[in-house]
PDB file of N, CA, C and O in Angstrom:
ATOM      1  N   MET A   1       0.815  -1.206   0.039  1.00  0.00           N
ATOM      2  CA  MET A   1       0.001  -0.100  -0.107  1.00  0.00           C
ATOM      3  C   MET A   1       0.878   1.229  -0.086  1.00  0.00           C
ATOM      4  O   MET A   1       1.850   1.212   0.670  1.00  0.00           O
ATOM      5  N   THR A   2       0.652   2.330  -0.800  1.00  0.00           N
ATOM      6  CA  THR A   2       1.371   3.428  -0.816  1.00  0.00           C
ATOM      7  C   THR A   2       0.922   4.550   0.092  1.00  0.00           C
ATOM      8  O   THR A   2      -0.232   4.508   0.521  1.00  0.00           O
ATOM      9  N   GLU A   3       1.642   5.452   0.396  1.00  0.00           N
ATOM     10  CA  GLU A   3       1.370   6.437   1.502  1.00  0.00           C
ATOM     11  C   GLU A   3       0.033   7.132   1.159  1.00  0.00           C
ATOM     12  O   GLU A   3      -0.796   7.312   2.052  1.00  0.00           O
ATOM     13  N   ASN A   4      -0.199   7.528  -0.114  1.00  0.00           N
ATOM     14  CA  ASN A   4      -1.350   8.402  -0.421  1.00  0.00           C
ATOM     15  C   ASN A   4      -2.462   7.699  -1.103  1.00  0.00           C
ATOM     16  O   ASN A   4      -3.505   8.297  -1.368  1.00  0.00           O
ATOM     17  N   HIS A   5      -2.290   6.518  -1.381  1.00  0.00           N
ATOM     18  CA  HIS A   5      -3.505   5.816  -2.167  1.00  0.00           C
ATOM     19  C   HIS A   5      -3.915   4.539  -1.494  1.00  0.00           C
ATOM     20  O   HIS A   5      -3.084   3.681  -1.194  1.00  0.00           O
ATOM     21  N   ASN A   6      -5.087   4.425  -1.278  1.00  0.00           N
ATOM     22  CA  ASN A   6      -5.717   3.156  -0.743  1.00  0.00           C
ATOM     23  C   ASN A   6      -5.842   2.213  -2.050  1.00  0.00           C
ATOM     24  O   ASN A   6      -6.253   2.609  -3.140  1.00  0.00           O
ATOM     25  N   LEU A   7      -5.407   0.864  -1.749  1.00  0.00           N
ATOM     26  CA  LEU A   7      -5.497  -0.154  -2.814  1.00  0.00           C
ATOM     27  C   LEU A   7      -6.871  -0.352  -3.448  1.00  0.00           C
ATOM     28  O   LEU A   7      -7.010  -0.884  -4.550  1.00  0.00           O
ATOM     29  N   ASN A   8      -7.856   0.090  -2.720  1.00  0.00           N
ATOM     30  CA  ASN A   8      -9.373  -0.012  -3.193  1.00  0.00           C
ATOM     31  C   ASN A   8      -9.767   1.079  -3.853  1.00  0.00           C
ATOM     32  O   ASN A   8     -10.948   1.105  -4.200  1.00  0.00           O
ATOM     33  N   GLU A   9      -9.029   2.059  -4.139  1.00  0.00           N
ATOM     34  CA  GLU A   9      -9.479   3.298  -4.787  1.00  0.00           C
ATOM     35  C   GLU A   9      -8.936   3.291  -6.249  1.00  0.00           C
ATOM     36  O   GLU A   9      -7.903   2.692  -6.547  1.00  0.00           O
ATOM     37  N   THR A  10      -9.634   3.938  -7.077  1.00  0.00           N
ATOM     38  CA  THR A  10      -9.279   4.077  -8.546  1.00  0.00           C
ATOM     39  C   THR A  10      -8.694   5.434  -8.534  1.00  0.00           C
ATOM     40  O   THR A  10      -9.178   6.463  -8.062  1.00  0.00           O
ATOM     41  N   ILE A  11      -7.558   5.252  -9.141  1.00  0.00           N
ATOM     42  CA  ILE A  11      -6.762   6.605  -9.556  1.00  0.00           C
ATOM     43  C   ILE A  11      -7.007   6.975 -10.926  1.00  0.00           C
ATOM     44  O   ILE A  11      -6.759   6.177 -11.830  1.00  0.00           O
ATOM     45  N   ALA A  12      -7.506   8.198 -11.167  1.00  0.00           N
ATOM     46  CA  ALA A  12      -7.888   8.779 -12.589  1.00  0.00           C
ATOM     47  C   ALA A  12      -6.662   9.150 -13.385  1.00  0.00           C
ATOM     48  O   ALA A  12      -5.851   9.989 -12.994  1.00  0.00           O
ATOM     49  N   PHE A  13      -6.568   8.513 -14.472  1.00  0.00           N
ATOM     50  CA  PHE A  13      -5.565   8.730 -15.453  1.00  0.00           C
ATOM     51  C   PHE A  13      -5.797   9.791 -16.366  1.00  0.00           C
ATOM     52  O   PHE A  13      -6.609   9.701 -17.286  1.00  0.00           O
ATOM     53  N   LYS A  14      -4.981  10.975 -16.097  1.00  0.00           N
ATOM     54  CA  LYS A  14      -5.371  12.098 -17.204  1.00  0.00           C
ATOM     55  C   LYS A  14      -4.081  12.501 -17.661  1.00  0.00           C
ATOM     56  O   LYS A  14      -3.369  13.180 -16.920  1.00  0.00           O
ATOM     57  N   PRO A  15      -3.726  12.182 -18.718  1.00  0.00           N
ATOM     58  CA  PRO A  15      -2.359  12.500 -19.506  1.00  0.00           C
ATOM     59  C   PRO A  15      -2.447  14.115 -19.891  1.00  0.00           C
ATOM     60  O   PRO A  15      -3.405  14.677 -20.421  1.00  0.00           O
ATOM     61  N   GLU A  16      -1.396  14.609 -19.549  1.00  0.00           N
ATOM     62  CA  GLU A  16      -1.343  15.999 -19.819  1.00  0.00           C
ATOM     63  C   GLU A  16      -1.046  16.302 -21.357  1.00  0.00           C
ATOM     64  O   GLU A  16      -0.159  15.653 -21.913  1.00  0.00           O
ATOM     65  N   ARG A  17      -1.710  17.199 -22.008  1.00  0.00           N
ATOM     66  CA  ARG A  17      -1.457  17.647 -23.323  1.00  0.00           C
ATOM     67  C   ARG A  17      -0.396  18.697 -23.325  1.00  0.00           C
ATOM     68  O   ARG A  17      -0.579  19.730 -22.681  1.00  0.00           O
ATOM     69  N   GLU A  18       0.808  18.486 -24.071  1.00  0.00           N
ATOM     70  CA  GLU A  18       1.654  19.614 -24.155  1.00  0.00           C
ATOM     71  C   GLU A  18       1.204  20.782 -24.963  1.00  0.00           C
ATOM     72  O   GLU A  18       1.270  21.958 -24.604  1.00  0.00           O
ATOM     73  N   ASP A  19       0.659  20.253 -26.293  1.00  0.00           N
ATOM     74  CA  ASP A  19      -0.032  21.229 -27.033  1.00  0.00           C
ATOM     75  C   ASP A  19      -1.271  20.885 -27.701  1.00  0.00           C
ATOM     76  O   ASP A  19      -1.321  19.726 -28.112  1.00  0.00           O
ATOM     77  N   GLN A  20      -2.210  21.567 -27.891  1.00  0.00           N
ATOM     78  CA  GLN A  20      -3.500  21.251 -28.577  1.00  0.00           C
ATOM     79  C   GLN A  20      -3.277  20.888 -29.983  1.00  0.00           C
ATOM     80  O   GLN A  20      -2.797  21.738 -30.732  1.00  0.00           O
ATOM     81  N   LYS A  21      -3.572  19.727 -30.420  1.00  0.00           N
ATOM     82  CA  LYS A  21      -3.481  19.270 -31.618  1.00  0.00           C
ATOM     83  C   LYS A  21      -4.833  18.702 -32.187  1.00  0.00           C
ATOM     84  O   LYS A  21      -5.480  17.959 -31.449  1.00  0.00           O
ATOM     85  N   ASP A  22      -5.269  18.970 -33.343  1.00  0.00           N
ATOM     86  CA  ASP A  22      -6.437  18.503 -33.804  1.00  0.00           C
ATOM     87  C   ASP A  22      -6.388  17.067 -34.326  1.00  0.00           C
ATOM     88  O   ASP A  22      -6.246  16.731 -35.501  1.00  0.00           O
ATOM     89  N   ILE A  23      -6.530  16.266 -33.249  1.00  0.00           N
ATOM     90  CA  ILE A  23      -6.308  14.685 -33.703  1.00  0.00           C
ATOM     91  C   ILE A  23      -7.266  14.300 -34.738  1.00  0.00           C
ATOM     92  O   ILE A  23      -6.893  13.552 -35.642  1.00  0.00           O
ATOM     93  N   ARG A  24      -8.510  14.757 -34.691  1.00  0.00           N
ATOM     94  CA  ARG A  24      -9.349  14.426 -35.781  1.00  0.00           C
ATOM     95  C   ARG A  24      -8.817  14.738 -37.153  1.00  0.00           C
ATOM     96  O   ARG A  24      -8.925  13.951 -38.094  1.00  0.00           O
ATOM     97  N   GLU A  25      -8.189  16.017 -37.237  1.00  0.00           N
ATOM     98  CA  GLU A  25      -7.636  16.428 -38.578  1.00  0.00           C
ATOM     99  C   GLU A  25      -6.300  15.560 -39.014  1.00  0.00           C
ATOM    100  O   GLU A  25      -6.007  15.232 -40.164  1.00  0.00           O
ATOM    101  N   ILE A  26      -5.612  15.289 -37.888  1.00  0.00           N
ATOM    102  CA  ILE A  26      -4.443  14.434 -38.108  1.00  0.00           C
ATOM    103  C   ILE A  26      -4.720  12.994 -38.593  1.00  0.00           C
ATOM    104  O   ILE A  26      -4.072  12.452 -39.488  1.00  0.00           O
ATOM    105  N   LEU A  27      -5.646  12.479 -37.984  1.00  0.00           N
ATOM    106  CA  LEU A  27      -6.107  11.087 -38.403  1.00  0.00           C
ATOM    107  C   LEU A  27      -6.752  11.165 -39.696  1.00  0.00           C
ATOM    108  O   LEU A  27      -6.636  10.189 -40.437  1.00  0.00           O
ATOM    109  N   THR A  28      -7.440  12.212 -40.101  1.00  0.00           N
ATOM    110  CA  THR A  28      -8.141  12.380 -41.404  1.00  0.00           C
ATOM    111  C   THR A  28      -6.924  12.315 -42.448  1.00  0.00           C
ATOM    112  O   THR A  28      -6.899  11.453 -43.327  1.00  0.00           O
ATOM    113  N   THR A  29      -5.990  13.209 -42.310  1.00  0.00           N
ATOM    114  CA  THR A  29      -4.876  13.262 -43.159  1.00  0.00           C
ATOM    115  C   THR A  29      -4.188  11.874 -43.377  1.00  0.00           C
ATOM    116  O   THR A  29      -3.996  11.375 -44.485  1.00  0.00           O
ATOM    117  N   VAL A  30      -3.850  11.325 -42.204  1.00  0.00           N
ATOM    118  CA  VAL A  30      -3.109  10.091 -42.205  1.00  0.00           C
ATOM    119  C   VAL A  30      -3.950   9.076 -43.043  1.00  0.00           C
ATOM    120  O   VAL A  30      -3.446   8.428 -43.960  1.00  0.00           O
ATOM    121  N   TYR A  31      -5.275   8.974 -42.672  1.00  0.00           N
ATOM    122  CA  TYR A  31      -6.156   7.996 -43.286  1.00  0.00           C
ATOM    123  C   TYR A  31      -6.223   8.154 -44.808  1.00  0.00           C
ATOM    124  O   TYR A  31      -6.197   7.198 -45.584  1.00  0.00           O
ATOM    125  N   ASN A  32      -6.319   9.536 -45.198  1.00  0.00           N
ATOM    126  CA  ASN A  32      -6.336   9.750 -46.698  1.00  0.00           C
ATOM    127  C   ASN A  32      -5.010   9.525 -47.268  1.00  0.00           C
ATOM    128  O   ASN A  32      -4.920   9.013 -48.383  1.00  0.00           O
ATOM    129  N   SER A  33      -3.982   9.859 -46.608  1.00  0.00           N
ATOM    130  CA  SER A  33      -2.661   9.426 -47.338  1.00  0.00           C
ATOM    131  C   SER A  33      -2.548   7.826 -47.552  1.00  0.00           C
ATOM    132  O   SER A  33      -2.223   7.340 -48.635  1.00  0.00           O
ATOM    133  N   LEU A  34      -2.838   7.093 -46.451  1.00  0.00           N
ATOM    134  CA  LEU A  34      -2.825   5.727 -46.520  1.00  0.00           C
ATOM    135  C   LEU A  34      -3.707   5.149 -47.709  1.00  0.00           C
ATOM    136  O   LEU A  34      -3.284   4.271 -48.462  1.00  0.00           O
ATOM    137  N   ASP A  35      -4.903   5.687 -47.807  1.00  0.00           N
ATOM    138  CA  ASP A  35      -5.746   5.329 -48.901  1.00  0.00           C
ATOM    139  C   ASP A  35      -5.178   5.648 -50.289  1.00  0.00           C
ATOM    140  O   ASP A  35      -5.232   4.825 -51.203  1.00  0.00           O
ATOM    141  N   GLU A  36      -4.623   6.881 -50.425  1.00  0.00           N
ATOM    142  CA  GLU A  36      -4.013   7.270 -51.657  1.00  0.00           C
ATOM    143  C   GLU A  36      -2.819   6.320 -52.169  1.00  0.00           C
ATOM    144  O   GLU A  36      -2.516   6.130 -53.347  1.00  0.00           O
ATOM    145  N   LYS A  37      -2.238   5.793 -51.088  1.00  0.00           N
ATOM    146  CA  LYS A  37      -1.000   4.800 -51.448  1.00  0.00           C
ATOM    147  C   LYS A  37      -1.524   3.395 -51.637  1.00  0.00           C
ATOM    148  O   LYS A  37      -0.761   2.453 -51.856  1.00  0.00           O
ATOM    149  N   GLY A  38      -2.758   3.274 -51.556  1.00  0.00           N
ATOM    150  CA  GLY A  38      -3.208   1.843 -51.740  1.00  0.00           C
ATOM    151  C   GLY A  38      -3.431   0.884 -50.606  1.00  0.00           C
ATOM    152  O   GLY A  38      -3.756  -0.289 -50.790  1.00  0.00           O
ATOM    153  N   TYR A  39      -3.240   1.446 -49.385  1.00  0.00           N
ATOM    154  CA  TYR A  39      -3.228   0.658 -48.148  1.00  0.00           C
ATOM    155  C   TYR A  39      -4.531   0.735 -47.451  1.00  0.00           C
ATOM    156  O   TYR A  39      -5.247   1.730 -47.564  1.00  0.00           O
ATOM    157  N   LYS A  40      -4.877  -0.360 -46.686  1.00  0.00           N
ATOM    158  CA  LYS A  40      -6.194  -0.348 -45.961  1.00  0.00           C
ATOM    159  C   LYS A  40      -6.001   0.538 -44.727  1.00  0.00           C
ATOM    160  O   LYS A  40      -5.399  -0.028 -43.815  1.00  0.00           O
ATOM    161  N   PRO A  41      -6.359   1.738 -44.506  1.00  0.00           N
ATOM    162  CA  PRO A  41      -6.086   2.816 -43.601  1.00  0.00           C
ATOM    163  C   PRO A  41      -6.517   2.137 -42.268  1.00  0.00           C
ATOM    164  O   PRO A  41      -5.640   2.206 -41.407  1.00  0.00           O
ATOM    165  N   SER A  42      -7.439   1.620 -41.964  1.00  0.00           N
ATOM    166  CA  SER A  42      -7.852   1.350 -40.631  1.00  0.00           C
ATOM    167  C   SER A  42      -7.032   0.222 -40.161  1.00  0.00           C
ATOM    168  O   SER A  42      -6.726   0.246 -38.969  1.00  0.00           O
ATOM    169  N   SER A  43      -6.601  -0.804 -40.914  1.00  0.00           N
ATOM    170  CA  SER A  43      -5.611  -1.709 -40.507  1.00  0.00           C
ATOM    171  C   SER A  43      -4.343  -1.182 -40.239  1.00  0.00           C
ATOM    172  O   SER A  43      -3.740  -1.646 -39.272  1.00  0.00           O
ATOM    173  N   GLN A  44      -3.773  -0.219 -40.972  1.00  0.00           N
ATOM    174  CA  GLN A  44      -2.419   0.364 -40.759  1.00  0.00           C
ATOM    175  C   GLN A  44      -2.548   1.236 -39.449  1.00  0.00           C
ATOM    176  O   GLN A  44      -1.628   1.207 -38.632  1.00  0.00           O
ATOM    177  N   ILE A  45      -3.513   1.902 -39.261  1.00  0.00           N
ATOM    178  CA  ILE A  45      -3.627   2.916 -38.086  1.00  0.00           C
ATOM    179  C   ILE A  45      -3.740   1.932 -36.910  1.00  0.00           C
ATOM    180  O   ILE A  45      -3.105   2.202 -35.890  1.00  0.00           O
ATOM    181  N   VAL A  46      -4.496   0.804 -36.952  1.00  0.00           N
ATOM    182  CA  VAL A  46      -4.517   0.013 -35.683  1.00  0.00           C
ATOM    183  C   VAL A  46      -3.142  -0.601 -35.435  1.00  0.00           C
ATOM    184  O   VAL A  46      -2.700  -0.704 -34.291  1.00  0.00           O
ATOM    185  N   GLY A  47      -2.462  -1.010 -36.521  1.00  0.00           N
ATOM    186  CA  GLY A  47      -1.174  -1.729 -36.429  1.00  0.00           C
ATOM    187  C   GLY A  47      -0.251  -0.727 -35.627  1.00  0.00           C
ATOM    188  O   GLY A  47       0.455  -1.044 -34.669  1.00  0.00           O
ATOM    189  N   TYR A  48      -0.369   0.493 -36.159  1.00  0.00           N
ATOM    190  CA  TYR A  48       0.520   1.545 -35.484  1.00  0.00           C
ATOM    191  C   TYR A  48       0.109   1.690 -33.963  1.00  0.00           C
ATOM    192  O   TYR A  48       0.979   1.599 -33.098  1.00  0.00           O
ATOM    193  N   LEU A  49      -1.102   1.897 -33.664  1.00  0.00           N
ATOM    194  CA  LEU A  49      -1.611   1.990 -32.336  1.00  0.00           C
ATOM    195  C   LEU A  49      -1.137   0.986 -31.503  1.00  0.00           C
ATOM    196  O   LEU A  49      -0.586   1.192 -30.422  1.00  0.00           O
ATOM    197  N   LEU A  50      -1.387  -0.298 -32.094  1.00  0.00           N
ATOM    198  CA  LEU A  50      -1.015  -1.326 -31.030  1.00  0.00           C
ATOM    199  C   LEU A  50       0.410  -1.641 -30.814  1.00  0.00           C
ATOM    200  O   LEU A  50       0.853  -2.066 -29.747  1.00  0.00           O
ATOM    201  N   SER A  51       1.176  -1.392 -31.976  1.00  0.00           N
ATOM    202  CA  SER A  51       2.645  -1.729 -31.899  1.00  0.00           C
ATOM    203  C   SER A  51       3.536  -0.610 -31.524  1.00  0.00           C
ATOM    204  O   SER A  51       4.563  -0.811 -30.876  1.00  0.00           O
ATOM    205  N   GLY A  52       3.130   0.674 -31.953  1.00  0.00           N
ATOM    206  CA  GLY A  52       3.976   1.839 -31.906  1.00  0.00           C
ATOM    207  C   GLY A  52       5.039   1.903 -33.016  1.00  0.00           C
ATOM    208  O   GLY A  52       5.952   2.728 -33.016  1.00  0.00           O
ATOM    209  N   ASP A  53       4.853   0.985 -33.941  1.00  0.00           N
ATOM    210  CA  ASP A  53       5.901   0.958 -34.984  1.00  0.00           C
ATOM    211  C   ASP A  53       5.467   2.006 -36.209  1.00  0.00           C
ATOM    212  O   ASP A  53       4.497   1.738 -36.917  1.00  0.00           O
ATOM    213  N   PRO A  54       6.198   3.134 -36.394  1.00  0.00           N
ATOM    214  CA  PRO A  54       5.678   4.086 -37.270  1.00  0.00           C
ATOM    215  C   PRO A  54       5.718   3.675 -38.764  1.00  0.00           C
ATOM    216  O   PRO A  54       5.211   4.367 -39.646  1.00  0.00           O
ATOM    217  N   THR A  55       6.308   2.591 -38.971  1.00  0.00           N
ATOM    218  CA  THR A  55       6.408   2.080 -40.394  1.00  0.00           C
ATOM    219  C   THR A  55       5.111   1.494 -40.913  1.00  0.00           C
ATOM    220  O   THR A  55       5.039   1.103 -42.078  1.00  0.00           O
ATOM    221  N   TYR A  56       4.005   1.417 -40.014  1.00  0.00           N
ATOM    222  CA  TYR A  56       2.643   1.110 -40.441  1.00  0.00           C
ATOM    223  C   TYR A  56       1.982   2.353 -41.194  1.00  0.00           C
ATOM    224  O   TYR A  56       0.962   2.240 -41.873  1.00  0.00           O
ATOM    225  N   ILE A  57       2.681   3.569 -41.000  1.00  0.00           N
ATOM    226  CA  ILE A  57       2.086   4.821 -41.593  1.00  0.00           C
ATOM    227  C   ILE A  57       3.108   5.158 -42.621  1.00  0.00           C
ATOM    228  O   ILE A  57       4.321   5.193 -42.414  1.00  0.00           O
ATOM    229  N   THR A  58       2.447   5.426 -43.861  1.00  0.00           N
ATOM    230  CA  THR A  58       3.211   5.954 -44.969  1.00  0.00           C
ATOM    231  C   THR A  58       3.807   7.486 -44.622  1.00  0.00           C
ATOM    232  O   THR A  58       3.239   8.292 -43.885  1.00  0.00           O
ATOM    233  N   ALA A  59       4.940   7.682 -45.243  1.00  0.00           N
ATOM    234  CA  ALA A  59       5.515   9.022 -45.175  1.00  0.00           C
ATOM    235  C   ALA A  59       4.807   9.824 -46.107  1.00  0.00           C
ATOM    236  O   ALA A  59       4.947  11.041 -45.980  1.00  0.00           O
ATOM    237  N   HIS A  60       4.025   9.373 -47.082  1.00  0.00           N
ATOM    238  CA  HIS A  60       3.364  10.223 -48.088  1.00  0.00           C
ATOM    239  C   HIS A  60       2.483  11.353 -47.513  1.00  0.00           C
ATOM    240  O   HIS A  60       1.565  11.123 -46.727  1.00  0.00           O
ATOM    241  N   ASN A  61       2.768  12.420 -47.889  1.00  0.00           N
ATOM    242  CA  ASN A  61       1.932  13.911 -47.267  1.00  0.00           C
ATOM    243  C   ASN A  61       2.339  14.033 -46.116  1.00  0.00           C
ATOM    244  O   ASN A  61       1.598  14.734 -45.427  1.00  0.00           O
ATOM    245  N   GLY A  62       3.632  13.455 -45.376  1.00  0.00           N
ATOM    246  CA  GLY A  62       4.044  13.802 -44.137  1.00  0.00           C
ATOM    247  C   GLY A  62       3.124  13.145 -43.022  1.00  0.00           C
ATOM    248  O   GLY A  62       3.120  13.540 -41.856  1.00  0.00           O
ATOM    249  N   ALA A  63       2.401  12.175 -43.464  1.00  0.00           N
ATOM    250  CA  ALA A  63       1.664  11.267 -42.519  1.00  0.00           C
ATOM    251  C   ALA A  63       2.194  10.838 -41.254  1.00  0.00           C
ATOM    252  O   ALA A  63       1.677  11.002 -40.149  1.00  0.00           O
ATOM    253  N   ARG A  64       3.303  10.259 -41.539  1.00  0.00           N
ATOM    254  CA  ARG A  64       4.068   9.506 -40.466  1.00  0.00           C
ATOM    255  C   ARG A  64       4.455  10.605 -39.336  1.00  0.00           C
ATOM    256  O   ARG A  64       4.228  10.491 -38.131  1.00  0.00           O
ATOM    257  N   LYS A  65       5.091  11.697 -39.990  1.00  0.00           N
ATOM    258  CA  LYS A  65       5.470  12.860 -39.107  1.00  0.00           C
ATOM    259  C   LYS A  65       4.225  13.293 -38.255  1.00  0.00           C
ATOM    260  O   LYS A  65       4.245  13.411 -37.030  1.00  0.00           O
ATOM    261  N   LEU A  66       3.187  13.505 -39.029  1.00  0.00           N
ATOM    262  CA  LEU A  66       1.983  14.033 -38.292  1.00  0.00           C
ATOM    263  C   LEU A  66       1.599  13.034 -37.075  1.00  0.00           C
ATOM    264  O   LEU A  66       1.621  13.425 -35.908  1.00  0.00           O
ATOM    265  N   ILE A  67       1.288  11.869 -37.400  1.00  0.00           N
ATOM    266  CA  ILE A  67       0.874  10.837 -36.483  1.00  0.00           C
ATOM    267  C   ILE A  67       1.816  10.769 -35.270  1.00  0.00           C
ATOM    268  O   ILE A  67       1.351  10.648 -34.136  1.00  0.00           O
ATOM    269  N   ARG A  68       3.142  10.846 -35.502  1.00  0.00           N
ATOM    270  CA  ARG A  68       4.127  10.728 -34.388  1.00  0.00           C
ATOM    271  C   ARG A  68       3.933  11.981 -33.596  1.00  0.00           C
ATOM    272  O   ARG A  68       4.208  11.882 -32.400  1.00  0.00           O
ATOM    273  N   ALA A  69       3.545  13.048 -33.993  1.00  0.00           N
ATOM    274  CA  ALA A  69       3.420  14.198 -33.106  1.00  0.00           C
ATOM    275  C   ALA A  69       2.604  14.133 -31.916  1.00  0.00           C
ATOM    276  O   ALA A  69       2.792  14.856 -30.937  1.00  0.00           O
ATOM    277  N   VAL A  70       1.582  13.151 -32.020  1.00  0.00           N
ATOM    278  CA  VAL A  70       0.690  13.007 -30.892  1.00  0.00           C
ATOM    279  C   VAL A  70       0.844  11.611 -30.342  1.00  0.00           C
ATOM    280  O   VAL A  70       1.096  10.606 -31.007  1.00  0.00           O
ATOM    281  N   ASP A  71       0.656  11.683 -29.008  1.00  0.00           N
ATOM    282  CA  ASP A  71       0.957  10.490 -28.304  1.00  0.00           C
ATOM    283  C   ASP A  71      -0.273   9.397 -28.533  1.00  0.00           C
ATOM    284  O   ASP A  71      -1.447   9.766 -28.515  1.00  0.00           O
ATOM    285  N   ARG A  72       0.058   8.209 -28.720  1.00  0.00           N
ATOM    286  CA  ARG A  72      -0.734   7.201 -28.958  1.00  0.00           C
ATOM    287  C   ARG A  72      -1.946   7.170 -28.011  1.00  0.00           C
ATOM    288  O   ARG A  72      -3.084   6.937 -28.417  1.00  0.00           O
ATOM    289  N   ASP A  73      -1.642   7.416 -26.744  1.00  0.00           N
ATOM    290  CA  ASP A  73      -2.700   7.355 -25.782  1.00  0.00           C
ATOM    291  C   ASP A  73      -3.802   8.444 -26.007  1.00  0.00           C
ATOM    292  O   ASP A  73      -4.978   8.351 -25.656  1.00  0.00           O
ATOM    293  N   GLU A  74      -3.256   9.410 -26.603  1.00  0.00           N
ATOM    294  CA  GLU A  74      -4.124  10.605 -26.828  1.00  0.00           C
ATOM    295  C   GLU A  74      -5.105  10.297 -28.073  1.00  0.00           C
ATOM    296  O   GLU A  74      -6.268  10.696 -28.134  1.00  0.00           O
ATOM    297  N   ILE A  75      -4.453   9.524 -29.052  1.00  0.00           N
ATOM    298  CA  ILE A  75      -5.233   9.157 -30.250  1.00  0.00           C
ATOM    299  C   ILE A  75      -6.394   8.094 -29.765  1.00  0.00           C
ATOM    300  O   ILE A  75      -7.572   8.262 -30.078  1.00  0.00           O
ATOM    301  N   LEU A  76      -5.961   7.031 -29.003  1.00  0.00           N
ATOM    302  CA  LEU A  76      -6.896   6.160 -28.400  1.00  0.00           C
ATOM    303  C   LEU A  76      -8.000   6.841 -27.551  1.00  0.00           C
ATOM    304  O   LEU A  76      -9.184   6.528 -27.674  1.00  0.00           O
ATOM    305  N   GLU A  77      -7.614   7.670 -26.789  1.00  0.00           N
ATOM    306  CA  GLU A  77      -8.638   8.433 -26.040  1.00  0.00           C
ATOM    307  C   GLU A  77      -9.604   9.201 -26.796  1.00  0.00           C
ATOM    308  O   GLU A  77     -10.783   9.291 -26.454  1.00  0.00           O
ATOM    309  N   GLU A  78      -9.102   9.768 -27.842  1.00  0.00           N
ATOM    310  CA  GLU A  78     -10.030  10.469 -28.756  1.00  0.00           C
ATOM    311  C   GLU A  78     -10.807   9.737 -29.474  1.00  0.00           C
ATOM    312  O   GLU A  78     -11.939  10.171 -29.688  1.00  0.00           O
ATOM    313  N   LEU A  79     -10.440   8.538 -29.993  1.00  0.00           N
ATOM    314  CA  LEU A  79     -11.207   7.556 -30.729  1.00  0.00           C
ATOM    315  C   LEU A  79     -12.384   7.000 -29.885  1.00  0.00           C
ATOM    316  O   LEU A  79     -13.510   6.801 -30.342  1.00  0.00           O
ATOM    317  N   LEU A  80     -12.012   6.775 -28.632  1.00  0.00           N
ATOM    318  CA  LEU A  80     -13.026   6.163 -27.719  1.00  0.00           C
ATOM    319  C   LEU A  80     -14.145   7.188 -27.352  1.00  0.00           C
ATOM    320  O   LEU A  80     -15.332   6.869 -27.279  1.00  0.00           O
ATOM    321  N   LYS A  81     -13.704   8.347 -27.146  1.00  0.00           N
ATOM    322  CA  LYS A  81     -14.778   9.574 -26.913  1.00  0.00           C
ATOM    323  C   LYS A  81     -15.545   9.652 -27.971  1.00  0.00           C
ATOM    324  O   LYS A  81     -16.739   9.788 -27.705  1.00  0.00           O
ATOM    325  N   ASN A  82     -15.188   9.603 -29.397  1.00  0.00           N
ATOM    326  CA  ASN A  82     -15.878   9.765 -30.506  1.00  0.00           C
ATOM    327  C   ASN A  82     -16.844   8.536 -30.650  1.00  0.00           C
ATOM    328  O   ASN A  82     -18.000   8.666 -31.054  1.00  0.00           O
ATOM    329  N   TYR A  83     -16.292   7.335 -30.292  1.00  0.00           N
ATOM    330  CA  TYR A  83     -16.915   6.135 -30.496  1.00  0.00           C
ATOM    331  C   TYR A  83     -18.168   6.224 -29.622  1.00  0.00           C
ATOM    332  O   TYR A  83     -19.320   6.105 -30.039  1.00  0.00           O
ATOM    333  N   ILE A  84     -17.793   6.449 -28.348  1.00  0.00           N
ATOM    334  CA  ILE A  84     -18.945   6.395 -27.315  1.00  0.00           C
ATOM    335  C   ILE A  84     -20.018   7.573 -27.622  1.00  0.00           C
ATOM    336  O   ILE A  84     -21.210   7.365 -27.394  1.00  0.00           O
ATOM    337  N   ASN A  85     -19.576   8.795 -28.136  1.00  0.00           N
ATOM    338  CA  ASN A  85     -20.548   9.825 -28.379  1.00  0.00           C
ATOM    339  C   ASN A  85     -21.405   9.757 -29.683  1.00  0.00           C
ATOM    340  O   ASN A  85     -22.287  10.579 -29.931  1.00  0.00           O
ATOM    341  N   ASP A  86     -21.083   8.739 -30.477  1.00  0.00           N
ATOM    342  CA  ASP A  86     -21.830   8.487 -31.751  1.00  0.00           C
ATOM    343  C   ASP A  86     -23.003   7.602 -31.501  1.00  0.00           C
ATOM    344  O   ASP A  86     -23.743   7.279 -32.430  1.00  0.00           O
TER     345      ASP A  86
END
């Protein structure tokens, strides 16, 4: 047992954002870039999110650089929020 936390309590996980990026816009750009190159975008993005391997994302249109500018946890959080809200 830690000093400040009871093991029966839930600790809220709140990652801090260093800068506000439009994750939806980034994902849209990445998705479109993957599609333009003939990849199945959803599979490629899932591969990246699960593995952290940036080679799942094409460098076309700067997509790889864009997606790596956002923490994968933030992307997953945003996807979950949008899924729940739809």
